[in-house]
Each structure stands twice: as structure tokens, then as C-alpha cells.
C-alpha positions in Angstrom: -6.9 -9.7 -31.1 -10.1 -10.8 -29.1 -11.8 -9.2 -25.9 -9.8 -11.9 -23.6 -6.5 -11.1 -25.3 -7.0 -7.6 -24.5 -8.0 -8.1 -21.1 -4.8 -10.3 -20.4 -2.6 -7.5 -22.1 -4.1 -4.9 -20.0 -4.0 -6.6 -16.6 -0.1 -7.4 -17.6 0.2 -3.6 -18.1 -1.5 -2.6 -14.7 0.7 -5.5 -13.2 3.8 -3.9 -14.2 2.4 -0.5 -13.6 2.0 1.8 -10.3 -1.1 0.6 -8.9 -3.8 3.3 -8.0 -7.5 3.0 -7.0 -8.6 3.6 -10.7 -6.8 1.0 -12.0 -7.2 -1.3 -9.3 -10.8 -1.2 -9.8 -10.1 -1.7 -13.8 -8.3 -4.8 -12.7 -11.2 -6.1 -10.6 -13.2 -6.0 -13.9 -10.6 -7.6 -15.7 -9.7 -10.8 -13.4 -13.0 -12.7 -13.3 -12.8 -13.4 -17.4 -8.9 -14.3 -17.0 -9.3 -16.5 -13.9 -12.2 -18.2 -15.7 -9.8 -18.8 -18.9 -7.0 -19.8 -16.7 -4.7 -17.1 -17.2 -4.8 -16.0 -13.7 -5.5 -17.5 -10.3 -6.6 -15.8 -6.8 -6.0 -17.2 -3.4 -7.5 -15.9 -0.3 -5.6 -13.5 1.9 -6.1 -12.6 5.1 -9.1 -12.8 7.3 -11.7 -11.1 4.8 -13.5 -12.7 1.9 -12.7 -9.0 0.1 -8.7 -9.8 0.4 -7.3 -11.9 -2.0 -3.7 -12.5 -3.8 -3.9 -12.9 -7.5 -0.9 -13.9 -10.0 -0.8 -15.0 -13.7 -0.5 -18.6 -14.4 1.9 -20.3 -16.8 -0.6 -20.2 -19.6 -1.4 -16.7 -18.7 2.1 -15.7 -18.9 2.9 -17.7 -22.1 -0.3 -16.3 -24.0 0.5 -12.9 -22.9 4.3 -13.1 -24.3 2.7 -14.4 -27.5 0.6 -11.4 -27.8 3.5 -8.9 -26.9 6.9 -10.8 -27.1 8.4 -7.5 -26.6 6.7 -6.7 -23.4 8.3 -7.0 -20.1 8.5 -10.7 -18.7 6.4 -12.1 -15.7 
């Protein structure tokens, strides 16, 4: 499994878990590469540049399912 695939699997684990400040920070480190790969996207939220909503793209969900077909689907 390459680094991008590991990031995708970890992001999905975080997505389905209980978010904490520590996990939020980890997710912040994972998202740039996932967005660049087309596996996730972000959209502005609110009035601050620091606030955004993110989600997996169809390609990201499909690849995550390929990597771990028994995981909870997103």
C-alpha cells in the first residue's frame, strides 16, 4: 500500500470515528494530498478562510472500498 492509499484509509477511519483535536490535526495533514489526488474536496464554510467542509469524492470512496471492502461504506 502506498502513502496515498494509507492516507485515504486513515482519513476514512477518522471520518467514521469520534473527532478530537488530535485527530482533526492529523486529518489536516492528510487532506492536502487527498485533495490533490482527487480523493477528497473542500468547500468554503462560513466567513473565515480557515473554515471549510470536506468530503470524499466518488473516486475517493471507490478507492477506499477497493482497499478495504469490509469497511463501513461512505
